[in-house]
C-alpha positions in Angstrom: 46.0 4.1 37.2 42.9 5.1 35.1 42.4 3.4 31.6 39.3 4.2 29.0 38.9 1.8 26.0 36.3 0.1 24.0 34.9 -2.9 25.5 32.6 -5.5 25.9 31.0 -5.9 29.5 29.2 -9.1 30.2 27.2 -9.8 33.6 26.2 -13.8 34.5 24.0 -14.2 37.7 22.5 -17.7 38.9 18.6 -17.1 39.3 17.3 -17.8 42.5 20.8 -18.4 44.0 19.9 -16.7 47.7 16.5 -18.4 48.0 18.7 -22.3 47.2 21.1 -21.1 49.6 18.2 -20.6 52.5 16.8 -24.4 51.3 19.5 -26.0 50.5 23.2 -24.8 51.1 25.2 -28.1 50.4 23.2 -28.1 46.6 23.8 -24.1 46.0 27.6 -24.2 46.4 27.5 -27.4 44.3 25.5 -25.5 41.8 28.0 -22.2 42.6 31.6 -24.5 41.8 30.2 -25.8 38.4 28.9 -22.3 37.2 32.6 -21.3 38.1 34.5 -24.3 36.4 32.3 -23.6 33.5 33.0 -20.1 33.3 36.5 -21.0 33.7 37.1 -23.3 30.8 35.3 -20.7 28.6 37.4 -17.6 29.3 40.4 -18.7 28.3 38.7 -20.0 24.8 37.3 -16.5 24.2 40.3 -14.1 25.8 37.9 -12.8 28.5 39.0 -11.2 31.6 37.1 -12.0 35.2 36.9 -8.5 36.6 35.0 -9.5 39.6 33.0 -12.3 41.4 30.0 -10.8 43.5 28.7 -14.4 45.0 26.6 -16.3 42.7 27.5 -13.2 40.0 30.8 -12.3 37.8 31.7 -9.4 35.6 33.8 -9.9 32.9 35.1 -8.0 30.4 36.0 -9.2 26.0 37.8 -6.6 23.7 35.6 -8.1 21.2 31.5 -8.0 21.4 31.2 -11.4 19.4 33.7 -12.9 21.5 32.1 -12.9 24.4 28.7 -13.8 22.7 30.4 -17.0 21.8 31.3 -17.7 25.5 27.8 -16.5 26.5 26.8 -19.1 24.2 29.0 -21.9 25.0 28.1 -20.9 28.7 24.4 -21.3 28.3 25.0 -24.3 26.7 26.8 -25.8 29.1 24.5 -24.2 32.1 21.6 -25.8 30.7 23.4 -29.4 31.0 24.3 -29.0 34.2 20.7 -27.3 35.1 22.2 -24.1 36.1 19.5 -21.0 35.8 21.7 -18.7 34.6 21.0 -15.1 33.2 23.6 -13.2 31.1 23.3 -9.8 29.9 26.4 -8.2 27.4 26.8 -4.8 26.3 29.5 -3.0 24.2 30.8 0.8 25.0 33.7 2.7 26.4 34.5 1.8 29.8 36.8 2.6 32.3 39.6 0.5 33.4 41.3 1.1 36.7 43.7 -1.6 38.7 41.2 -4.9 38.7 37.9 -3.4 38.2 35.8 -1.2 35.7 33.2 1.3 35.7 31.3 3.4 33.6 27.5 3.9 32.8 28.2 0.9 30.4 28.6 -1.7 33.6 25.2 -0.5 35.1 23.4 -0.9 31.5 25.0 -4.7 31.4 24.3 -5.3 34.6 20.7 -4.3 34.7 20.5 -6.0 31.3 21.3 -9.3 33.2 18.4 -8.7 35.8 15.9 -7.9 33.7 16.4 -11.5 31.3 15.0 -14.2 31.6 16.8 -17.3 33.0 18.3 -19.3 30.4 18.5 -16.4 27.7 21.6 -14.0 26.5 20.2 -10.7 26.2 22.6 -7.9 24.3 21.8 -4.4 23.2 21.9 -3.0 20.1 26.1 -1.9 19.5 26.4 -5.9 20.7 24.3 -6.5 17.8 25.5 -4.3 15.2 29.1 -6.3 16.2 27.8 -10.0 15.4 24.6 -9.5 13.4 27.2 -10.8 10.1 28.1 -13.7 11.8 27.2 -16.8 10.5 27.2 -18.9 13.8 25.4 -16.1 16.2 21.6 -15.8 15.7 19.3 -13.2 17.1 15.6 -12.0 17.4 14.5 -8.6 18.7 12.8 -8.2 21.3 11.8 -5.2 22.7 12.9 -1.3 23.9 13.0 0.2 27.0 14.0 2.5 29.2 16.4 1.1 32.1 16.7 3.3 35.6 19.5 5.7 35.4 19.9 5.4 31.4 17.9 8.7 29.6 17.5 6.8 26.2 15.5 3.8 25.4 17.9 0.5 24.9 16.9 -1.9 22.3 17.1 -5.8 24.1 18.2 -8.6 21.2 17.9 -12.3 22.7 21.0 -14.6 21.5 20.1 -17.8 20.2 21.3 -20.6 22.2 21.1 -24.0 20.3 24.1 -24.8 18.6 27.6 -24.1 19.5 29.3 -21.4 17.9 31.9 -21.7 15.0 34.9 -21.2 17.4 37.4 -21.0 14.4 35.9 -17.9 13.5 36.3 -16.1 17.0 39.7 -13.8 17.4 40.1 -15.3 20.5 40.5 -18.6 19.0 43.2 -17.7 16.4 45.6 -15.7 18.9 45.5 -18.5 21.5 46.2 -16.2 24.1 47.4 -17.0 27.4 44.5 -14.9 29.6 44.7 -13.9 32.9 41.8 -14.4 35.2 41.9 -11.2 37.7 39.8 -11.8 40.9 39.1 -9.4 43.7 38.8 -12.7 46.5 41.1 -14.9 44.0 44.1 -14.1 42.0 46.7 -15.9 39.8 46.0 -17.2 36.6 44.3 -19.8 35.5 43.9 -22.8 32.4 41.3 -24.2 30.9 40.0 -26.6 28.4 36.9 -26.9 26.6 35.0 -30.4 28.0 33.2 -32.3 25.3 29.4 -31.6 25.2 26.0 -34.4 25.2 24.8 -32.4 21.9 21.4 -34.1 22.0 20.4 -32.9 25.6 22.2 -29.9 25.2 20.1 -28.8 22.3 16.8 -30.2 23.2 17.4 -28.2 26.4 17.5 -24.8 24.3 14.9 -25.7 22.7 13.1 -25.7 25.9 13.7 -21.8 26.6 13.4 -20.8 22.8 11.1 -22.5 21.1 8.0 -21.1 23.1 7.6 -18.3 20.6 8.7 -14.8 20.4 7.0 -11.5 21.0 7.2 -10.5 17.3 5.6 -14.2 15.4 3.0 -16.1 16.6 1.5 -19.9 15.3 -0.4 -19.3 12.0 1.0 -15.6 11.4 1.6 -14.3 7.7 5.1 -13.7 5.7 5.8 -12.2 3.1 8.7 -14.0 1.2 10.4 -11.7 -0.9 12.6 -12.9 -4.3 15.8 -14.0 -3.1 18.4 -11.8 -4.7 21.6 -13.1 -6.5 24.5 -10.7 -5.9 26.5 -13.2 -7.7 27.6 -13.8 -11.2 26.2 -17.0 -11.5 22.8 -16.9 -13.4 21.3 -20.1 -12.4 20.5 -18.9 -8.9 18.4 -15.9 -10.2 15.1 -16.5 -8.9 16.0 -20.5 -8.3 15.7 -20.7 -4.4 12.7 -18.8 -4.1 10.9 -22.3 -4.6 13.3 -24.4 -2.1 12.8 -21.7 0.7 9.5 -21.5 0.0 9.1 -25.0 0.4 10.9 -25.1 3.3 9.6 -22.8 5.5 6.2 -23.7 5.5 6.5 -27.5 5.4 4.7 -27.3 8.9 1.2 -25.6 9.6 3.3 -22.8 12.0 3.7 -20.4 8.9 1.3 -19.2 6.2 2.7 -17.5 3.4 1.1 -14.8 1.3 0.6 -16.2 -2.1 2.0 -14.4 -5.0 -1.2 -14.4 -6.5 -2.7 -12.3 -3.4 0.6 -9.8 -3.8 -0.7 -9.6 -7.7 -3.4 -8.5 -6.7 -2.1 -6.0 -3.8 -0.3 -4.6 -6.4 -3.2 -4.2 -8.7 -4.9 -2.2 -6.0 -2.1 0.0 -5.4 -2.0 1.0 -8.9 1.3 -1.0 -9.7 1.6 -3.7 -12.0 1.6 -7.0 -11.4 4.3 -7.8 -13.3 6.8 -5.4 -10.9 9.6 -6.3 -9.4 9.1 -6.7 -5.7 11.7 -4.1 -3.4 11.6 -3.5 0.0 9.5 -0.4 0.4 6.6 -1.9 -1.9 6.9 -5.1 -0.1 6.3 -3.3 3.5 3.2 -1.3 1.8 1.7 -4.8 1.0 2.2 -6.3 3.6 1.0 -4.0 6.3 -2.7 -3.3 3.6 -3.1 -7.4 4.2 -2.0 -7.8 8.0 1.2 -9.5 7.4 3.4 -10.0 10.4 6.6 -10.2 9.1 9.1 -9.8 6.4 11.4 -12.8 5.0 14.1 -11.7 2.9 17.6 -12.7 2.0 20.2 -13.1 -0.8 23.3 -14.7 -1.6 26.7 -13.5 -2.3 29.9 -14.9 -3.1 32.9 -14.0 -1.1 36.3 -15.6 -1.9 35.6 -19.2 -3.1 32.6 -19.7 -0.5 28.9 -18.5 -1.2 26.8 -16.6 2.3 23.5 -17.0 2.3 21.5 -15.0 4.6 18.3 -14.3 5.9 16.6 -11.8 7.9 13.3 -11.4 9.1 11.8 -7.4 9.1 9.1 -6.0 11.1 7.3 -4.1 7.8 6.1 -1.4 10.1 8.8 -0.7 12.6 11.2 -1.6 10.2 13.4 -3.0 12.7 15.6 -6.1 11.8 14.3 -8.9 13.9 16.6 -11.8 13.0 19.7 -12.1 10.7 21.4 -15.3 10.2 24.0 -16.4 7.5 25.3 -19.8 6.1 28.2 -20.6 4.3 28.9 -23.2 1.1 32.0 -23.8 -0.1 31.2 -24.2 -3.4 28.3 -24.1 -5.7 27.4 -27.7 -4.9 26.9 -27.2 -1.7 24.3 -24.3 -2.4 21.4 -26.3 -1.8 22.3 -28.2 0.8 23.1 -24.7 2.6 19.9 -23.6 1.8 18.4 -26.0 3.4 20.4 -25.3 6.9 19.1 -21.7 6.1 15.6 -22.7 6.2 15.8 -24.6 9.6 17.2 -21.4 10.9 14.8 -19.0 9.0 11.9 -21.6 10.8 13.4 -21.0 14.3 13.8 -17.5 13.9 10.1 -16.9 13.7 9.7 -19.2 16.8 8.7 -22.6 15.6 9.7 -25.4 17.7 12.0 -27.7 17.8 9.3 -30.6 17.9 7.1 -29.2 14.8 10.7 -28.2 13.2 11.6 -31.9 13.9 8.0 -33.2 12.6 8.4 -31.6 9.1 11.8 -31.5 8.2 12.0 -32.7 4.8 15.9 -32.4 3.2 14.7 -29.7 0.3 16.7 -31.2 -2.7 15.5 -34.2 -2.0 12.2 -32.7 -1.7 12.9 -30.6 -5.3 15.9 -31.3 -7.6 20.1 -31.2 -7.2 20.3 -29.8 -10.1 20.7 -26.0 -9.7 20.3 -25.5 -13.5 17.4 -27.8 -13.6 15.8 -25.8 -10.4 16.1 -22.2 -12.7 14.8 -23.7 -15.9 11.7 -24.6 -13.6 11.4 -21.3 -11.7 11.6 -19.8 -14.7 8.7 -22.0 -16.2 6.6 -21.0 -13.3 7.1 -17.2 -14.2 5.9 -17.7 -17.9 3.0 -19.6 -16.4 2.2 -16.9 -13.9 2.0 -14.6 -17.3 0.0 -17.2 -19.1 2.9 -17.9 -21.7 2.1 -21.8 -21.6 4.3 -22.2 -24.8 7.5 -20.4 -23.0 6.9 -22.1 -19.5 7.2 -25.5 -21.3 10.3 -24.8 -23.3 11.5 -24.4 -19.6 9.8 -27.3 -18.3 11.1 -29.2 -21.0 15.4 -28.0 -20.5 14.6 -28.8 -16.6 13.4 -32.1 -17.4 16.7 -32.6 -19.1 18.4 -32.4 -16.4 15.9 -34.3 -13.8 13.2 -36.2 -14.8 12.4 -37.0 -11.1 11.5 -33.5 -10.1 8.2 -34.3 -9.0 6.8 -30.6 -9.0 8.1 -30.4 -12.7 6.1 -33.5 -13.6 3.1 -31.9 -12.0 3.7 -29.1 -14.1 4.4 -30.3 -17.5 1.0 -32.6 -16.8 -0.7 -29.2 -15.9 0.0 -27.9 -19.3 -0.7 -31.1 -21.7 -3.9 -30.8 -19.6 -5.5 -27.6 -19.7 -2.9 -26.1 -22.5 -2.9 -28.9 -25.0 -5.5 -31.3 -23.7 -3.5 -34.3 -24.3 -4.3 -36.2 -22.1 -2.0 -39.2 -22.4 0.7 -37.2 -22.4 -0.8 -35.6 -19.3 -0.9 -39.1 -17.9 2.7 -39.8 -18.5 3.8 -36.8 -16.1 1.3 -37.3 -13.5 2.2 -40.9 -12.8 6.2 -40.4 -12.5 5.3 -37.6 -10.3 3.2 -40.1 -8.3 5.6 -42.6 -7.7 7.8 -39.9 -6.1 5.7 -38.2 -4.0 7.4 -39.7 -1.1 10.2 -37.6 -1.7 8.6 -33.8 -1.6 7.3 -32.6 2.0 4.3 -33.9 4.0 2.8 -30.6 3.0 3.0 -30.7 -1.0 2.3 -34.6 -0.8 -1.4 -33.7 0.0 -1.3 -30.7 -2.2 -0.1 -32.2 -5.2 -2.3 -35.6 -4.7 -5.6 -33.5 -4.7 -4.1 -31.7 -7.6 -3.5 -34.3 -9.5 -7.1 -35.6 -8.7 -8.3 -33.1 -9.6 -7.1 -32.5 -12.8 -8.1 -36.4 -14.0 -11.7 -35.3 -12.8 -11.5 -37.2 -9.4 -12.9 -35.2 -7.5 -13.5 -37.8 -4.4 -9.7 -38.4 -4.4 -9.0 -35.0 -4.4 -11.8 -33.6 -1.9 -10.3 -36.3 0.5 -6.9 -35.1 0.0 -7.7 -31.4 0.3 -9.9 -32.4 3.7 -7.0 -34.0 5.0 -4.8 -30.8 4.3 -6.7 -28.1 6.0 -6.9 -30.1 9.0 -3.0 -29.2 9.3 -3.3 -26.0 7.1 -6.2 -24.3 8.1 -5.5 -21.0 6.8 -4.4 -22.2 3.4 -6.5 -19.7 0.8 -5.9 -21.7 -2.2 -6.6 -25.2 -0.6 -10.2 -24.1 0.7 -10.8 -22.3 -2.8 -9.5 -25.2 -5.1 -11.7 -27.8 -2.1 -14.4 -25.2 -3.2 -14.2 -26.2 -7.0 -13.8 -29.6 -6.1 -17.1 -29.3 -4.3 -19.0 -27.7 -7.1 -17.5 -30.2 -9.9 -19.2 -32.6 -7.6 -22.3 -30.9 -7.2 -22.2 -30.5 -3.5 -23.2 -27.0 -3.8 -23.4 -26.1 -0.1 -20.8 -27.3 0.9 -18.4 -25.3 -2.1 -20.3 -22.3 -1.1 -19.1 -23.0 2.5 -15.6 -23.8 1.4 -15.5 -20.1 -1.1 -16.7 -18.2 2.1 -13.5 -19.7 4.0 -11.4 -18.5 1.0 -13.0 -15.1 1.5 -12.0 -15.3 4.9 -8.3 -15.6 4.9 -8.9 -12.7 1.7 -12.0 -10.9 1.1 -10.6 -9.6 -2.1 -10.4 -13.0 -3.8 -12.6 -12.2 -6.7 -12.5 -15.7 -8.0 -14.4 -17.1 -5.2 -17.5 -14.4 -5.4 -17.5 -15.5 -9.2 -17.6 -19.6 -8.4 -20.2 -18.9 -6.1 -21.9 -16.8 -8.4 -21.3 -19.5 -11.2 -23.0 -22.3 -8.1 -26.3 -19.7 -7.6 -26.5 -19.6 -11.6 -26.4 -23.0 -13.0 -26.9 -25.0 -9.7 -29.3 -23.3 -7.4 -31.2 -21.3 -9.7 -31.1 -18.8 -7.8 -30.7 -16.1 -10.6 -30.7 -12.4 -7.8 -28.1 -14.6 -5.5 -26.0 -15.1 -9.1 -25.8 -11.1 -10.0 -25.5 -10.3 -6.8 -22.0 -12.3 -6.5 -21.2 -11.3 -10.0 -21.7 -7.7 -8.7 -19.4 -8.0 -6.0 -16.2 -9.6 -8.1 -17.1 -6.4 -10.5 -16.7 -4.0 -8.1 -13.4 -5.8 -6.5 -11.9 -6.4 -10.1 -13.7 -4.2 -13.0 -11.4 -6.6 -15.6 -13.9 -9.1 -14.6 -16.5 -7.5 -16.7 -14.4 -8.5 -19.4 -13.3 -12.4 -18.4 -16.5 -13.1 -17.3 -18.7 -11.2 -19.7 -19.9 -14.3 -21.5 -21.4 -16.1 -18.2 -22.7 -12.8 -16.9 -24.1 -12.0 -19.9 -26.4 -15.4 -20.1 -27.0 -14.7 -16.3 -28.6 -11.6 -17.9 -30.8 -14.0 -20.7 -32.2 -16.4 -18.1 -33.4 -13.1 -16.2 -35.2 -12.1 -19.3 -32.8 -9.4 -19.9 -32.4 -10.1 -23.5 -31.6 -6.7 -25.0 -29.4 -6.0 -21.7 -27.2 -8.5 -22.5 -26.6 -7.9 -26.2 -25.3 -4.4 -24.6 -23.1 -6.4 -21.8 -21.5 -8.6 -25.3 -20.7 -5.8 -27.4 -18.1 -4.6 -24.6 -15.4 -7.6 -25.4 -15.3 -5.0 -29.2 -13.8 -2.4 -27.0 -10.1 -2.1 -28.0 -8.0 -4.3 -29.7 -7.8 -7.7 -28.4 -8.2 -10.0 -30.5 -9.3 -12.6 -28.1 -12.2 -10.9 -26.6 -13.7 -10.1 -29.8 -13.8 -13.6 -30.8 -15.8 -14.1 -27.6 -18.0 -11.2 -27.8 -18.7 -12.5 -31.6 -19.5 -16.4 -30.3 -21.7 -15.0 -27.2 -23.8 -12.8 -29.9 -24.2 -15.6 -32.0 -25.5 -18.1 -29.6 -27.4 -15.1 -28.7 -29.1 -14.9 -31.6 -29.1 -18.5 -31.9 -31.4 -18.8 -29.3 -33.3 -15.9 -30.7 -33.7 -18.0 -34.0 -31.7 -15.3 -35.7 -29.6 -18.0 -37.5 -28.3 -15.7 -40.2 -27.1 -13.2 -37.8 -25.9 -16.1 -36.0 -23.9 -17.3 -38.6 -22.3 -13.7 -39.5 -21.0 -13.7 -35.8 -19.7 -17.3 -35.7 -17.8 -16.7 -39.2 -16.2 -13.4 -37.9 -15.2 -14.8 -34.3 -13.6 -18.2 -36.7 -11.9 -15.0 -38.7 -10.5 -13.9 -35.4 -9.3 -17.6 -34.1 -7.6 -18.3 -37.2 -5.4 -15.7 -36.4 -4.4 -16.2 -33.0 -3.9 -19.8 -33.9 -5.9 -21.2 -31.3 -6.9 -25.1 -32.6 -9.1 -26.1 -29.4 -11.5 -22.8 -30.2 -11.7 -22.4 -32.9 -12.9 -25.9 -33.9 -15.5 -25.5 -31.3 -16.6 -22.2 -33.0 -17.0 -24.7 -36.0 -19.0 -27.1 -34.6 -21.4 -23.9 -32.7 -21.9 -22.7 -37.0 -22.5 -26.5 -38.0 -25.4 -26.3 -35.7 -26.3 -23.0 -36.5 -26.7 -24.6 -40.1 -28.3 -28.0 -39.3 -30.9 -25.0 -37.9 -31.3 -23.5 -41.4 -31.5 -27.4 -42.8 -28.0 -26.0 -44.6 -26.5 -29.9 -44.1 -24.0 -29.6 -46.5 -22.5 -26.3 -45.1 -22.6 -28.0 -41.8 -20.7 -31.0 -43.0 -18.4 -28.6 -44.3 -17.8 -27.3 -41.1 -17.4 -30.9 -39.9 -14.7 -31.8 -42.2 -12.6 -28.8 -41.1 -13.1 -29.9 -37.0 -11.8 -33.1 -38.7 -8.4 -31.2 -40.3 -7.7 -29.3 -37.0 -8.3 -32.4 -35.1 -4.8 -34.0 -37.0 -3.0 -31.0 -35.4 -4.6 -30.2 -32.2 -5.7 -32.7 -29.0 -9.4 -32.8 -29.0 -9.9 -34.3 -25.2 -13.4 -36.7 -24.9 -15.7 -33.9 -24.4 -15.1 -32.4 -27.9 -14.6 -36.0 -29.1 -18.1 -36.5 -28.3 -19.5 -33.1 -29.1 -18.1 -33.7 -32.8 -19.2 -37.2 -33.1 -23.0 -35.9 -32.0 -23.2 -33.6 -34.4 -21.8 -36.2 -37.1 -24.6 -38.1 -35.9 -27.4 -35.6 -36.5 -25.9 -35.1 -39.9 -26.3 -39.0 -40.4 -23.2 -39.4 -40.6 -22.4 -42.8 -38.6 -19.7 -44.3 -39.8 -17.5 -41.1 -38.8 -19.1 -40.9 -35.6 -18.3 -44.2 -35.1 -14.1 -43.5 -35.9 -14.3 -40.3 -33.8 -15.8 -42.8 -30.7 -13.6 -45.3 -31.1 -10.6 -42.7 -30.8 -13.0 -41.0 -27.8 -12.9 -44.7 -25.9 -8.6 -44.7 -26.3 -8.5 -41.5 -24.5 -10.7 -42.0 -21.6 -9.0 -41.4 -18.3 -10.7 -44.7 -16.1 -10.6 -42.5 -13.4 -12.8 -39.8 -14.8 -16.5 -39.8 -14.2 -16.7 -37.1 -17.1 -15.1 -39.0 -20.2 -16.7 -42.2 -19.2 -20.3 -40.1 -19.4 -18.8 -38.9 -22.4 -18.2 -42.3 -24.2 -21.4 -43.6 -23.4 -23.3 -40.2 -24.5 -22.1 -41.1 -27.8 -21.7 -44.6 -27.9 -25.4 -44.3 -27.3 -26.4 -41.4 -29.8 -25.1 -43.7 -32.5 -26.9 -46.8 -31.5 -30.3 -44.8 -31.7 -29.7 -43.2 -34.8 -28.9 -46.8 -36.3 -32.6 -48.0 -34.3 -30.8 -49.6 -31.3 -33.1 -47.8 -29.2 -33.1 -49.8 -26.4 -29.3 -50.4 -26.0 -28.8 -46.9 -26.8 -31.1 -45.9 -23.9 -29.2 -48.0 -21.5 -26.1 -45.9 -22.7 -27.6 -43.2 -22.3 -28.7 -43.3 -18.9 -25.5 -44.6 -17.6 -24.1 -41.3 -19.3 -26.6 -39.6 -17.5 -25.7 -41.0 -13.5 -22.0 -40.6 -13.7 -22.5 -36.9 -14.7 -25.7 -35.2 -14.8 -25.4 -32.6 -16.8 -28.3 -31.5 -18.9 -26.2 -31.8 -22.5 -26.5 -35.5 -21.9 -30.6 -35.2 -20.4 -31.1 -33.7 -23.7 -29.7 -36.3 -25.5 -31.5 -39.1 -23.4 -35.0 -37.0 -23.6 -34.6 -37.2 -27.1 -34.0 -40.9 -27.1 -36.9 -41.4 -25.2 -38.9 -39.2 -27.2 -38.2 -41.2 -30.0 -39.3 -45.1 -28.6 -42.7 -43.3 -27.2 -43.6 -39.8 -28.2 -45.8 -39.8 -25.6 -43.0 -40.7 -22.9 -43.5 -39.8 -19.2 -39.9 -40.2 -18.8 -39.1 -37.7 -21.5 -41.8 -35.2 -20.0 -39.8 -35.1 -16.6 -36.2 -35.1 -18.2 -37.6 -32.4 -20.8 -38.8 -30.2 -17.8 -35.9 -30.0 -15.9 -34.1 -28.4 -18.8 -36.3 -26.2 -18.7 -36.1 -25.6 -15.2 -32.2 -25.3 -14.5 -31.5 -23.0 -17.9 -28.0 -24.4 -17.3 -27.3 -24.9 -21.0 -27.8 -21.3 -22.1 -24.6 -20.1 -24.0 -22.9 -23.3 -24.5 -23.1 -26.6 -26.5 -26.8 -27.9 -26.2 -28.1 -24.4 -25.9 -30.6 -25.5 -29.0 -32.3 -28.2 -26.2 -33.6 -25.7 -24.3 -35.1 -24.4 -26.8 -36.2 -27.7 -28.6 -37.2 -29.1 -25.2 -40.5 -26.3 -25.3 -41.3 -27.9 -28.4 -41.0 -31.7 -27.7 -42.8 -31.4 -24.5 -45.6 -29.7 -26.7 -45.8 -32.6 -28.8 -45.6 -34.7 -26.0 -49.1 -33.0 -24.9 -50.6 -33.2 -28.3 -49.9 -36.9 -28.4 -51.8 -36.7 -25.4 -54.4 -34.8 -26.5 -53.6 -32.4 -23.7 -54.3 -29.3 -25.4 -54.1 -26.6 -23.4 -51.0 -27.8 -22.0 -49.3 -28.6 -25.7 -50.4 -25.3 -26.2 -48.5 -23.7 -23.4 -45.8 -24.9 -24.4 -46.0 -24.4 -28.6 -47.2 -20.6 -27.0 -43.6 -20.6 -24.8 -41.6 -21.9 -28.2 -43.1 -19.2 -30.0 -42.0 -16.8 -27.4 -38.4 -17.5 -27.5 -37.8 -17.3 -31.1 -40.4 -14.5 -31.6 -37.6 -12.6 -33.3 -36.7 -15.5 -35.8 -35.2 -15.4 -39.6 -39.0 -15.4 -41.6 -37.5 -18.7 -43.5 -38.0 -21.0 -40.5 -40.8 -23.2 -41.8 -41.6 -24.9 -37.9 -42.6 -21.2 -37.1 -45.7 -21.4 -39.6 -46.7 -25.2 -38.7 -46.5 -24.3 -35.3 -49.0 -20.9 -35.7 -51.1 -23.4 -37.7 -51.6 -26.1 -35.5 -52.9 -23.0 -32.4 -55.0 -21.7 -35.3 -56.4 -25.5 -35.4 -56.3 -25.5 -31.4 -58.2 -21.8 -31.5 -55.4 -20.3 -29.7 -54.8 -16.3 -30.7 -50.9 -16.1 -31.8 -48.3 -13.8 -29.9 
């Protein structure tokens, strides 16, 4: 009598059995007997019915697809242990049962599926996949869609991973503990079997030999877009907090490249979307297709009963096919971080990363980050604020995380970044960096190299930063941010060719990287003096992101000055006054003030500085306000208005009581006090500077030597002062320091050849235009003229006096020096411009 019912049909077959019978009959019978034993042991456990045995093949039915798959997994694991080359195919559908046999199109499909499967694998169809995709102990990979003979439509085929034993307690067959009747056309009767203990290490290794060679949808060094992990629970600490953990885990080795958040934000802007928009699946798919990303990884956590279920999916962004899905369970909230670590290992496996790679790069994630979910929540919230440049709110969140876990390495580094760049409080930053360094062995190997480089760079230790980044990029060559940071370190180290090469690598990975274009432009501008090339790269950056015309307004404007397009620069600076942004307006006033100082228009410069200071005061930015007041003091010196300059320096003193001034700013302030003949105040500032010098930071040491040398020279200890300034130039070859040294040589010998060489270098480079020490560039022309005049080289003296007047031809009328030079040129019988 026929019976129609829904069932899962499994075909198994020993690959190469016929050939083995012809060459080694005894060995073939041995394998066949082992195969029967394995099958028999597992059918009882999973409530399977042996329909028929066909030589080395078996046809088996199950009531549930999940039971069929669990049985197949254990079957393959045991078969690999016994060196049995088995193929398995499973299909689920309506079957026709009659006596001890089964018929129907589904049986034909299962047979053909098994025949097409590779040795050691389990192939399943879409209906079976739908039955098992939410089972936490079953993991699948999409393979392809294909036609089979006598099957009208394409069939979706999935592979089942076979490296872990399934959860037998989760099967219906196990819970019911039924007795199973095993039918066979050759062999009847009832057989009961029990599960044999397995040698786990051998099983897992043999399973990985099959599945860890990769897959069809993701290859090594491919790109992944990692979506925010969705929190479906009422526990707010889980919202966003697992993202950092999952990202750290997935990219432990160089197998996977994760699309950086900065690149996602750029693509959102190109799509006409806000960079702060939430990332839904549709948006993620568009970003992935635009940026050549191979797969999207998404997931969620939800609470079911007393358990937490953490799910991850790997999705093809073009076809939207669910390529891989896995679920892990946490029995309570204290187990979530541990379960996340397990989830990450499964995601890496699902992406095809080899076992050996996962073993070699496998740091337990709660140990590498934090064991406190609440601390992780505060940290990730702080990172969100940091990305929005809301630094005060970021440090508030970081401090809350710090109270819960003071050994969280990434947290300590981010707190160090805050105190370095936002407050300029180097001692406070150093405390956090040292704590992070003590615990670096707890993080992943990748993060260890990254953080070593980051800390060194923040300290100004470019050599250490470069070494760490070189090692990092040897292992992770597709990391855009690492190439970009390497370029920055080379640039800071004046290794310009290497810097440009690193930026080109960054642009290879991300052609829309505007900052690599900008920094290349900066090198051509201030490093190699190739102004046309600098203009070209700035233009490329502006074409990519028009907003760069504002963010790079000051630098680009003074490039135009160097290219003798002063009026174009002035118009460019005026762009900063469009809109209502007070910070932009303040910077616009600074740029115009410095341009006016360059041309000798001191009255206009004073007005712009004062207006800019008013905006800075409203904004409450102490460091920028102090900087503008120091600029303003320099402008007053040019007017011989020493009392007014004194007032500005006193204002800087007030600001220094509430705002941390790093060694560079203390050096600028101190040298201005020297210029105002306040040597006692300069010495006080220098002692403060000495207390803030990082011994690993060459710039800090150069700043200290510069101020110390300037004080000695002002006190007429010229030889000793020159020695210190020479050491400062060796530490950091900056035109500002060269200017102080050149003036010292000139004071010692007004015909000095050493001063001549340095002043010419300053004029050639034009590097300090638009920055502190800008007037050293202008005055260098005057000093060279005086040197040549003292040598009676009138033609050369005339050349530089004339050049000086050309720079300040539109200067204020009350600058007495102009009239003095004009008188000299008349004495030289040279026409005046």
